[in-house]
C-alpha positions as CSV (number, residue, x, y, z in Angstrom):
1,M,117.5,89.3,113.2
2,L,118.7,92.8,114.0
3,I,120.7,94.6,111.4
4,R,122.2,98.1,112.0
5,P,125.1,100.1,110.6
6,A,128.5,99.3,112.1
7,V,130.1,102.5,110.8
8,P,128.9,106.0,110.3
9,G,127.6,107.0,106.9
10,V,126.0,103.7,105.9
11,Q,122.6,104.2,104.2
12,L,120.9,101.1,105.6
13,D,117.9,101.3,103.2
14,Q,120.2,101.4,100.2
15,W,122.3,98.5,101.7
16,A,119.1,96.4,102.2
17,V,118.0,96.9,98.6
18,A,121.5,96.0,97.3
19,H,121.6,92.9,99.6
20,R,118.1,91.7,99.3
21,D,119.4,88.1,99.1
22,V,120.7,88.5,102.7
23,I,117.4,90.0,103.9
24,E,115.5,87.1,102.3
25,E,117.8,84.5,103.8
26,H,117.2,85.9,107.3
27,L,113.4,86.2,106.7
28,L,113.2,82.6,105.8
29,A,115.3,81.6,108.8
30,S,113.6,83.6,111.5
31,G,110.5,85.2,109.9
32,A,111.5,88.8,110.9
33,V,114.3,91.3,110.2
34,L,114.6,94.6,112.1
35,L,116.6,97.3,110.3
36,R,117.6,99.7,113.1
37,G,118.9,103.1,112.1
38,S,117.5,102.9,108.5
39,G,117.2,106.7,108.4
40,I,113.6,106.4,107.0
41,T,111.2,108.6,108.9
42,D,109.1,109.8,106.0
43,P,106.2,107.6,104.6
44,A,107.0,108.6,101.0
45,R,110.6,107.4,101.4
46,F,109.4,104.2,103.0
47,D,107.1,103.7,100.0
48,A,110.1,104.1,97.7
49,F,112.2,101.7,99.8
50,M,109.5,99.0,99.8
51,A,108.9,99.4,96.1
52,A,112.7,99.0,95.5
53,L,112.9,96.0,97.7
54,Y,109.6,94.4,96.6
55,P,108.3,95.7,93.2
56,D,104.9,94.0,93.7
57,L,103.3,96.1,96.4
58,V,99.7,95.2,97.1
59,A,96.6,96.9,98.5
60,E,94.5,95.3,101.2
61,H,91.3,93.4,100.4
62,E,88.5,92.1,102.6
63,R,89.8,94.7,105.1
64,S,89.3,93.9,108.7
65,S,91.3,96.6,110.4
66,P,90.6,100.4,110.3
67,R,93.5,102.1,108.5
68,H,94.0,104.9,106.0
69,Q,96.4,105.7,103.2
70,V,99.4,107.8,104.0
71,S,101.5,107.7,100.8
72,G,101.3,105.6,97.7
73,N,101.1,102.0,98.9
74,V,101.8,103.0,102.5
75,Y,99.0,102.9,105.1
76,T,98.7,103.5,108.9
77,S,99.3,100.1,110.5
78,T,96.0,100.5,112.3
79,D,93.6,103.2,113.5
80,H,92.4,101.2,116.5
81,P,92.3,103.3,119.7
82,A,95.6,103.7,121.5
83,D,94.4,102.1,124.7
84,Q,93.5,98.8,123.0
85,S,95.8,95.9,122.3
86,I,95.6,94.0,119.0
87,F,96.1,90.2,119.2
88,L,98.8,88.5,117.1
89,H,97.8,87.5,113.6
90,N,99.0,86.8,110.1
91,E,97.8,89.4,107.7
92,M,94.8,88.3,105.7
93,S,95.2,84.6,106.6
94,Y,91.3,84.5,106.5
95,S,91.4,85.1,102.8
96,V,92.4,83.0,99.7
97,R,95.2,85.6,98.9
98,W,97.7,87.3,101.2
99,P,100.9,89.2,101.1
100,M,104.1,87.2,101.7
101,R,106.0,90.3,102.8
102,I,105.0,93.1,105.2
103,G,107.1,96.1,106.1
104,F,106.5,98.4,109.1
105,C,108.3,101.7,109.6
106,C,108.3,103.8,112.8
107,V,107.8,107.4,111.8
108,T,107.1,108.6,115.3
109,A,107.9,106.5,118.4
110,P,105.3,106.4,121.1
111,A,105.9,107.9,124.5
112,T,105.2,104.5,126.2
113,G,104.2,101.1,125.0
114,G,103.1,100.6,121.4
115,A,105.3,97.7,120.5
116,T,104.6,95.5,117.6
117,P,105.0,92.0,119.1
118,I,105.8,89.2,116.8
119,A,105.6,85.4,117.1
120,G,107.0,82.7,114.9
121,T,104.3,80.4,113.5
122,R,106.7,77.5,113.6
123,E,107.1,78.0,117.3
124,V,103.3,78.4,117.8
125,L,102.7,75.2,116.0
126,D,105.4,73.3,118.0
127,L,103.7,74.5,121.2
128,L,100.3,73.1,120.3
129,P,99.5,69.7,121.7
130,V,99.0,67.0,119.0
131,P,95.3,66.5,119.8
132,V,94.7,70.2,119.2
133,R,96.6,70.1,115.9
134,E,94.7,67.0,114.8
135,E,91.3,68.5,115.7
136,F,92.0,71.6,113.6
137,A,93.4,69.6,110.8
138,R,90.2,67.5,110.7
139,R,87.7,70.3,111.1
140,G,89.2,73.5,109.8
141,V,88.1,77.0,110.8
142,R,84.9,78.8,110.1
143,Y,85.2,82.6,109.9
144,V,82.0,84.7,110.5
145,R,82.1,88.4,109.9
146,N,79.3,91.0,110.3
147,Y,79.8,94.3,108.6
148,G,78.3,97.6,109.9
149,D,75.7,97.3,112.7
150,G,77.5,100.3,114.2
151,L,80.5,98.1,115.0
152,G,83.5,97.1,113.0
153,L,83.9,98.1,109.3
154,P,81.0,98.6,106.9
155,W,81.1,96.3,103.9
156,Q,81.6,99.2,101.6
157,T,85.0,99.8,103.2
158,S,86.1,96.2,103.4
159,F,85.2,95.4,99.8
160,H,86.0,98.8,98.3
161,T,82.7,99.1,96.5
162,D,79.1,100.3,97.1
163,D,77.7,97.7,94.6
164,R,76.1,94.7,96.3
165,A,76.3,92.7,93.1
166,E,80.1,93.3,93.0
167,V,80.3,92.1,96.6
168,E,78.4,89.0,95.8
169,R,80.6,88.3,92.7
170,Y,83.7,88.7,94.8
171,C,82.4,86.4,97.5
172,Q,81.5,83.7,95.0
173,E,84.9,83.8,93.4
174,N,86.8,83.8,96.7
175,G,85.1,81.1,98.8
176,L,82.8,83.4,100.9
177,T,79.1,82.9,101.5
178,A,77.3,86.3,101.5
179,E,74.1,86.8,103.5
180,W,72.3,90.1,103.3
181,K,70.5,91.2,106.5
182,D,67.9,93.9,107.1
183,G,69.1,97.5,106.7
184,D,71.7,96.8,104.0
185,R,73.8,94.8,106.4
186,L,76.1,91.9,105.4
187,R,77.3,88.7,107.0
188,T,80.0,86.6,105.3
189,T,81.1,83.1,106.2
190,R,84.1,81.1,105.0
191,V,85.5,77.7,105.9
192,A,89.2,77.2,105.5
193,P,92.1,75.0,106.7
194,A,94.0,76.0,109.8
195,F,97.4,75.2,108.2
196,A,99.0,76.4,105.0
197,R,102.1,75.4,103.0
198,H,104.8,78.0,102.7
199,P,105.5,78.5,98.9
200,T,109.3,78.8,99.3
201,T,110.2,76.4,102.2
202,G,107.4,73.9,101.5
203,E,106.8,73.5,105.2
204,T,103.4,73.4,106.9
205,V,102.7,76.3,109.2
206,W,100.0,77.4,111.6
207,F,98.3,80.1,109.4
208,N,94.8,81.2,110.3
209,H,92.7,83.8,112.1
210,A,91.1,81.3,114.5
211,T,92.4,83.0,117.6
212,F,92.5,86.6,116.4
213,F,88.9,86.7,115.1
214,H,87.5,84.8,118.1
215,V,85.6,86.9,120.7
216,S,87.9,85.6,123.4
217,T,90.6,88.1,122.3
218,L,88.3,91.0,123.2
219,E,88.3,92.8,126.5
220,P,85.9,90.8,128.8
221,T,83.4,93.6,129.5
222,L,83.1,94.4,125.8
223,R,83.0,90.7,124.8
224,D,80.2,90.0,127.2
225,A,78.2,93.0,126.1
226,L,78.5,92.1,122.4
227,L,77.5,88.5,122.9
228,A,74.5,89.6,125.0
229,D,73.4,92.0,122.3
230,F,74.3,90.1,119.1
231,G,75.0,86.4,119.9
232,P,78.1,84.5,118.8
233,Y,77.1,84.7,115.1
234,G,76.2,88.4,115.2
235,V,79.4,90.0,116.6
236,P,81.7,91.8,114.2
237,T,84.1,88.8,113.9
238,N,84.1,85.3,115.4
239,S,85.6,81.9,114.6
240,F,84.4,78.4,115.0
241,Y,85.4,74.9,113.9
242,G,84.7,74.4,110.3
243,D,81.5,72.5,111.0
244,G,80.1,75.5,112.9
245,E,80.6,74.1,116.4
246,P,82.2,76.4,119.0
247,I,85.9,76.1,119.8
248,E,86.2,74.9,123.4
249,P,87.4,77.4,126.0
250,E,90.2,75.1,127.0
251,T,91.4,74.9,123.4
252,L,91.3,78.7,123.1
253,A,93.4,78.9,126.3
254,I,96.0,76.6,124.8
255,L,96.1,78.8,121.6
256,H,96.5,82.0,123.6
257,A,99.2,80.4,125.7
258,A,101.1,79.2,122.6
259,Y,101.1,82.7,121.1
260,D,102.2,84.2,124.4
261,R,105.1,81.8,124.8
262,A,106.3,82.4,121.2
263,T,106.1,86.2,121.3
264,V,109.1,88.5,121.3
265,S,108.8,92.3,121.5
266,F,111.0,95.4,121.3
267,P,110.4,99.1,121.8
268,W,110.1,101.1,118.6
269,Q,112.7,103.7,117.7
270,E,112.2,106.4,115.0
271,G,113.6,105.1,111.7
272,D,113.1,101.4,112.6
273,V,112.0,99.2,109.7
274,L,110.6,95.8,110.5
275,L,110.3,93.3,107.7
276,L,108.2,90.1,108.1
277,D,107.6,86.9,106.2
278,N,103.8,87.0,106.8
279,M,103.5,83.2,106.9
280,L,106.4,82.7,109.3
281,A,105.7,85.6,111.7
282,A,102.5,86.8,113.3
283,H,102.3,90.4,114.6
284,G,100.1,92.5,116.9
285,R,100.1,95.8,118.7
286,A,100.5,96.8,122.4
287,P,98.6,99.8,123.9
288,F,100.5,103.1,123.9
289,T,100.5,106.7,124.9
290,G,101.8,109.6,122.9
291,R,101.9,110.2,119.2
292,R,102.8,106.8,117.8
293,K,102.9,106.6,114.0
294,V,103.9,103.3,112.5
295,V,103.1,102.8,108.9
296,V,102.8,99.6,106.8
297,A,103.3,98.4,103.3
298,M,102.5,94.9,101.9
299,A,104.0,93.0,99.0
300,D,104.4,89.8,97.1
301,P,100.8,88.4,97.0
302,V,100.3,84.7,96.8
303,E,97.3,82.4,96.3
304,A,96.5,79.9,99.1
305,T,98.3,76.6,99.1
306,Y,96.9,74.6,101.9
307,A,98.8,71.7,103.7
């Protein structure tokens, strides 16, 4: 849904706060709302807007993407290199808690590329053949993460602590198995369902990191090098069926194709604000050139309710 002022002088951010019920209606219908011409090009003002729209802003936990704080509860969307694409995903769907609402704001538009593609999880699920759905429903997903090793994020950054005992306590309370390796390195494993129940609509949605965490989303040369050096259980992130068996290449191809077919994209303009229902819309990032600056804030945390 695209919303923009029809007459001069409308402060779209103020309108959105005053008409939150309209915003929420469209988010539940389509998963995404683009506010074009919001007038917001400052992270502090975006922070204030998101706080007015969603008072319960949240910080990231079990961080998997490099980012840094910009203003208050506003962060860079990602600090990944500009020449790399980021596959579509639902924020923190690998965890037992996630934000229901995500807001992106374009402070500086890129020279080329740099879109934030989105895909409806309803559409992705509809595009999956019944045997694939049934297999994931029966077996679930196993997430394996290795922290540090000169690749990915160190565990101190992901868990916001230098205390190994605190990490172990967090893992025990949040369904993660922690394994300490030589050199103060950490591996975590979690098995979770591939589907979740939306707390408002009650519908079952495709909600997981099975595709995003899998090594198949990496550039082939990098993927092959990592697998040769570390093996499938030693790369920074990887996913398997819940029983630990690998996901078949043909199944991964089906998953990639479903996301591709469900994806829509638009070029960023300065002052754009994109609001997402995190369970109904996955998001990614295209490579870009120029000084792209897109910031993000997350809100309305919920506990996992699995289908």
